[in-house]
C-alpha positions in Angstrom: -64.1 8.1 -30.3 -64.2 11.5 -28.6 -65.1 14.4 -30.2 -61.3 15.6 -29.6 -60.0 13.0 -31.8 -62.6 13.3 -34.4 -61.3 16.8 -34.7 -57.6 16.3 -35.0 -58.2 16.8 -39.1 -59.7 20.3 -38.3 -56.5 21.4 -35.6 -53.6 19.8 -37.3 -54.3 22.8 -39.9 -53.6 26.0 -37.6 -50.2 24.7 -36.3 -48.9 23.6 -39.8 -49.8 26.9 -41.5 -48.5 29.1 -38.1 -45.4 27.2 -38.2 -44.6 27.4 -41.9 -45.8 31.4 -41.7 -43.3 31.8 -38.6 -40.2 30.1 -40.7 -40.9 32.3 -43.7 -41.1 35.4 -41.4 -38.0 34.9 -39.8 -36.5 34.2 -43.3 -37.7 37.9 -44.3 -36.7 39.3 -41.4 -32.7 37.7 -41.6 -32.5 38.6 -45.4 -34.5 41.9 -44.9 -33.2 43.3 -41.8 -36.9 44.3 -41.2 -37.5 43.2 -37.5 -41.2 43.8 -37.9 -41.3 40.1 -39.6 -39.6 38.8 -37.0 -42.3 39.9 -34.5 -44.6 38.1 -37.2 -42.6 34.8 -37.0 -42.5 35.1 -33.3 -46.2 35.6 -32.8 -46.9 32.6 -35.2 -44.8 30.3 -34.0 -46.0 30.7 -30.6 -49.9 30.1 -31.4 -48.7 27.5 -33.9 -46.6 25.7 -30.6 -50.1 26.1 -28.6 -51.9 24.7 -31.1 -49.5 21.8 -31.9 -49.7 20.7 -28.4 -53.8 20.8 -29.3 -53.5 18.8 -32.1 -51.0 16.3 -31.2 -53.1 14.9 -28.0 -56.2 15.0 -30.6 -54.1 12.7 -33.2 -53.1 10.5 -30.1 -56.4 9.8 -29.0 -58.0 9.2 -32.9 -55.1 6.8 -33.5 -55.7 4.9 -30.1 -59.8 5.1 -31.1 -59.0 3.5 -34.6 -57.7 0.4 -32.8 -56.2 -2.5 -34.8 -52.7 -2.7 -35.7 -51.2 0.7 -36.7 -49.3 1.0 -40.0 -45.9 2.3 -40.6 -47.2 5.3 -41.9 -49.4 6.0 -39.4 -46.5 5.0 -36.4 -44.0 7.7 -38.1 -46.9 10.7 -38.6 -47.6 10.0 -34.8 -44.0 10.1 -33.8 -42.7 12.6 -36.5 -45.6 14.6 -34.8 -44.8 14.1 -31.1 -41.3 15.3 -32.2 -42.4 18.1 -34.2 -44.4 19.5 -31.5 -42.1 19.0 -28.8 -39.3 20.9 -31.2 -41.8 23.7 -31.8 -42.6 24.2 -28.1 -38.8 24.4 -27.4 -38.6 27.0 -30.9 -41.2 29.3 -29.0 -39.5 28.9 -25.8 -36.1 30.1 -27.9 -38.2 33.4 -28.7 -37.6 34.8 -25.0 -34.2 34.3 -25.1 -33.9 36.1 -28.6 -35.7 39.0 -27.6 -32.9 40.5 -26.1 -31.1 39.7 -29.4 -27.9 38.0 -28.0 -26.4 36.1 -31.0 -26.2 32.6 -29.7 -30.1 32.7 -28.3 -31.1 34.0 -31.8 -29.5 31.4 -33.7 -30.6 28.8 -31.0 -34.3 30.1 -31.8 -33.7 30.2 -35.9 -32.8 26.6 -35.7 -35.8 25.3 -33.7 -37.7 27.2 -36.1 -36.4 25.9 -39.1 -36.2 22.2 -37.5 -40.0 22.5 -36.3 -41.0 23.4 -39.9 -39.4 20.9 -41.7 -40.8 18.3 -39.0 -44.4 19.8 -39.2 -44.3 19.5 -42.9 -42.9 16.3 -42.8 -45.8 15.0 -40.3 -48.0 16.8 -42.8 -47.2 15.1 -45.7 -47.6 11.6 -43.7 -51.1 12.8 -42.6 -51.8 13.2 -46.2 -50.8 9.8 -47.3 -53.2 8.4 -44.3 -55.9 10.3 -45.9 -55.9 10.5 -49.4 -53.2 7.8 -50.3 -49.7 7.8 -52.0 -51.4 8.1 -55.8 -53.4 10.9 -54.9 -52.2 13.3 -57.3 -51.4 10.5 -60.0 -53.5 11.6 -63.2 
């Protein structure tokens, strides 16, 4: 197994945190009208998109290196992660059209950001199920 594949568990935490912080920052910007929060959201989203690409590549390498039949949770995790990465990239690209603040570009950015955050959260949850199991929090 390659080093890149082994580092997948390390890499995934960056895009998860960055995309969720971006969504929270944009929510604060929307509710408060403070454009500094929008800048925070955009910076975190763009960094999150870059890390998502690295995490997705490492994840595909890890899944293919493990061999054997993939579980349904692994397949869902793999494909939601891939789709989440693509939506995160789309949201990051939409930040350039939202920069001039045209209304349509801003809403496209916000909608794709919410989609990216939702997919990242769902993918992270499935990854946790793969690592820790479904009964991890049960006492």
